[in-house]
C-alpha positions as CSV (number, residue, x, y, z in Angstrom):
1,X,83.6,45.0,45.5
2,X,82.1,43.5,48.3
3,X,79.8,41.5,46.0
4,X,82.7,39.9,44.7
5,X,84.6,39.7,48.8
6,X,81.2,38.0,49.4
7,X,80.6,35.2,46.6
8,X,84.3,34.5,45.4
9,X,83.6,31.2,46.1
10,X,80.4,31.1,44.0
11,X,82.5,33.0,41.3
12,X,85.1,30.8,41.8
13,X,82.7,27.5,41.5
14,X,81.0,29.2,38.2
15,X,84.5,29.6,36.1
16,X,85.3,26.1,36.9
17,X,82.0,24.6,35.1
18,X,82.7,27.1,32.8
19,X,86.0,26.0,32.5
20,X,85.0,22.1,32.5
21,X,82.5,22.7,30.2
22,X,84.2,24.5,27.6
23,X,86.3,20.9,27.8
24,X,83.7,18.4,27.3
25,X,83.2,20.6,23.9
26,X,86.2,20.7,22.7
27,X,86.6,17.1,23.4
28,X,83.6,16.0,22.0
29,X,83.3,15.3,18.1
30,X,80.7,17.3,16.5
31,X,76.8,16.4,16.1
32,X,77.9,12.9,19.2
33,X,76.8,14.6,21.7
34,X,72.9,13.4,22.7
35,X,70.7,14.1,19.8
36,X,73.0,16.9,18.9
37,X,72.8,15.5,15.3
38,X,69.2,16.6,14.8
39,X,69.2,19.3,17.0
40,X,71.2,21.4,14.3
41,X,69.6,21.0,11.5
42,X,66.8,22.6,13.2
43,X,69.0,25.6,13.8
44,X,70.6,25.6,9.9
45,X,67.3,25.7,8.5
46,X,66.3,28.7,10.3
47,X,70.0,30.5,10.2
48,X,69.6,29.7,6.2
49,X,66.0,31.6,6.3
50,X,63.9,28.6,5.6
51,X,61.1,29.1,8.2
52,X,60.6,26.7,11.1
53,X,60.6,22.7,10.0
54,X,57.6,20.7,8.4
55,X,57.3,17.7,9.8
56,X,55.4,14.9,7.6
57,X,54.9,11.5,8.5
58,X,56.2,9.9,5.4
59,X,59.2,12.0,5.3
60,X,62.4,11.4,6.6
61,X,64.5,14.5,7.7
62,X,67.5,16.0,9.6
63,X,66.1,17.2,12.7
64,X,63.4,13.7,12.9
65,X,61.6,14.4,16.1
66,X,63.5,17.4,17.1
67,X,61.5,19.6,14.4
68,X,58.5,19.4,16.8
69,X,59.6,21.5,19.2
70,X,59.5,24.9,20.2
71,X,61.5,27.2,18.7
72,X,63.0,29.9,20.8
73,X,65.9,28.1,21.8
74,X,66.7,27.3,18.2
75,X,66.1,30.3,16.4
76,X,68.1,32.2,19.3
77,X,71.6,29.9,18.2
78,X,70.1,31.0,14.5
79,X,71.5,34.3,15.7
80,X,74.6,33.6,16.8
81,X,75.1,31.8,13.5
82,X,73.7,33.0,10.8
83,X,76.2,34.5,9.4
84,X,78.0,31.7,8.9
85,X,78.1,29.2,5.3
86,X,77.1,25.7,6.2
87,X,77.2,24.5,2.9
88,X,79.7,21.7,4.2
89,X,77.1,20.2,7.0
90,X,76.0,17.2,4.4
91,X,79.4,16.3,4.1
92,X,80.3,16.3,7.3
93,X,76.5,14.8,9.0
94,X,77.4,11.7,7.3
95,X,75.4,8.8,9.7
96,X,77.9,6.3,10.2
97,X,75.5,2.8,8.9
98,X,76.6,0.8,11.5
99,X,76.6,3.0,14.8
100,X,74.8,1.4,18.0
101,X,72.8,4.5,18.5
102,X,70.7,4.0,22.1
103,X,72.8,1.3,23.1
104,X,75.2,2.5,25.4
105,X,76.9,-1.0,26.6
106,X,77.9,-1.5,22.8
107,X,81.6,-2.6,22.3
108,X,82.2,-0.6,19.3
109,X,81.3,1.1,16.9
110,X,80.0,4.7,18.9
111,X,80.6,7.1,17.3
112,X,76.9,8.4,15.7
113,X,79.0,10.0,12.2
114,X,82.2,9.7,10.5
115,X,84.2,11.9,11.2
116,X,86.6,14.0,8.4
117,X,89.7,16.5,8.6
118,X,86.7,20.0,7.8
119,X,85.5,19.7,11.4
120,X,89.4,20.3,12.8
121,X,90.5,23.6,14.4
122,X,90.9,25.9,13.4
123,X,87.2,25.6,13.0
124,X,85.4,26.6,10.0
125,X,81.6,26.3,8.5
126,X,79.4,23.8,10.3
127,X,82.1,23.1,13.0
128,X,82.2,26.2,13.9
129,X,78.4,27.2,14.0
130,X,77.8,24.3,16.2
131,X,81.3,25.1,18.6
132,X,79.5,28.1,19.1
133,X,76.1,27.3,19.8
134,X,77.9,25.5,22.1
135,X,79.0,28.2,23.8
136,X,75.8,29.7,24.0
137,X,74.7,26.4,25.5
138,X,77.6,26.3,28.0
139,X,76.7,30.0,28.9
140,X,72.8,29.5,29.3
141,X,73.4,26.5,31.9
142,X,76.1,28.6,34.0
143,X,72.8,31.1,34.8
144,X,71.4,27.8,35.5
145,X,74.3,27.4,37.8
146,X,74.2,30.7,39.4
147,X,70.7,30.2,39.5
148,X,71.0,27.4,42.3
149,X,73.3,28.9,44.0
150,X,70.7,32.6,44.2
151,X,67.8,30.2,45.1
152,X,70.0,28.3,48.1
153,X,70.6,31.5,49.3
154,X,66.6,32.5,49.4
155,X,65.9,29.5,51.3
156,X,69.1,29.1,53.3
157,X,69.8,33.4,54.1
158,X,72.1,32.8,56.7
159,X,73.9,29.2,56.2
160,X,75.8,30.3,52.4
161,X,77.6,26.6,52.8
162,X,74.6,25.2,51.6
163,X,74.1,27.5,49.0
164,X,77.9,26.4,47.6
165,X,77.2,23.1,48.3
166,X,74.0,23.3,45.9
167,X,75.9,24.6,43.7
168,X,79.1,22.9,43.4
169,X,76.4,19.8,43.3
170,X,74.8,20.8,40.0
171,X,77.8,22.8,38.1
172,X,80.2,19.3,38.8
173,X,77.4,16.6,37.7
174,X,79.4,14.9,35.0
175,X,76.1,14.4,32.8
176,X,75.1,17.8,33.4
177,X,79.0,19.3,32.1
178,X,78.0,16.7,29.0
179,X,74.7,18.6,27.8
180,X,75.4,21.8,28.9
181,X,78.3,21.8,26.3
182,X,76.2,20.5,23.5
183,X,73.4,21.4,20.7
184,X,70.3,21.2,22.5
185,X,67.6,23.1,23.9
186,X,67.1,22.0,27.4
187,X,70.0,24.6,28.8
188,X,67.3,27.1,28.0
189,X,64.5,25.5,29.0
190,X,66.6,24.3,32.7
191,X,67.7,28.0,33.4
192,X,64.1,28.9,32.5
193,X,62.6,27.3,35.0
194,X,65.4,27.9,37.6
195,X,65.0,31.2,37.2
196,X,60.8,30.8,37.6
197,X,61.3,28.3,40.8
198,X,64.0,31.9,42.1
199,X,61.1,33.9,41.3
200,X,58.2,31.7,42.6
201,X,60.4,31.1,46.7
202,X,61.5,35.4,46.6
203,X,57.2,36.8,45.6
204,X,56.8,34.1,49.0
205,X,59.6,35.6,50.9
206,X,58.6,38.9,50.1
207,X,55.2,39.3,49.2
208,X,53.8,39.6,45.4
209,X,54.1,42.7,43.3
210,X,52.5,43.4,39.7
211,X,56.3,43.7,38.5
212,X,57.5,40.1,40.2
213,X,54.0,38.8,38.7
214,X,54.8,39.9,35.0
215,X,58.0,38.8,34.8
216,X,57.0,35.3,36.0
217,X,54.8,35.2,33.2
218,X,57.7,36.2,30.9
219,X,59.3,33.9,32.2
220,X,56.9,31.1,32.0
221,X,56.1,32.1,28.5
222,X,59.9,31.7,27.5
223,X,60.4,28.5,29.2
224,X,56.8,27.0,27.5
225,X,58.2,28.1,24.2
226,X,61.6,26.4,24.4
227,X,60.5,23.2,25.5
228,X,56.8,21.7,25.3
229,X,57.9,20.0,29.1
230,X,57.8,23.7,30.8
231,X,54.1,23.5,30.2
232,X,54.3,21.8,34.1
233,X,55.5,25.3,35.2
234,X,52.2,26.7,34.6
235,X,50.6,25.0,37.5
236,X,52.7,26.2,39.7
């Protein structure tokens, strides 16, 4: 109870973040979030038991460049959705041939796929799988928001306003909310990177122990299995 009283504002910020992220998830049609139409096929091929994607330079694939990403996020998302029949994906992943992909100032044709009733609520099949993975991503991002708060408290233990401000800035960045409520591996690597920074700061303040060093190694290893950009954590 004392923890709730001490951190009740942070809990409200966290709940608001999850609520806003859920609105983003519901309002954004499937496959319209950043690179979601490439991230999800990676998840689906694992969920169907087909193993890791094979990249061939002379063969176009649904996962495109995302098929070369480390597999941890996609494997976890596949576990979450393996029970869902997603045989309707070819019908829902109907690419818009006139889409102005990567041209944000284009006045029209912003939709990357052609949408139909198969993705409407109540969700089923591929639409259900995508929305479940979006929830999974949102929970990972909520962990990042919490880590921001804990990290700021560690750095400024007697100034909770700084911690709450840092948490709120992180939580309410529109692009962070948008990405957090979509299918992509950034949510996992950002969370694990945040945990890494938190462990490093605590270790510097409280001293290194075998348990801390082991935890740090595990978290950095998992981050590298989420996205190659996490290799930058190793020199830290």
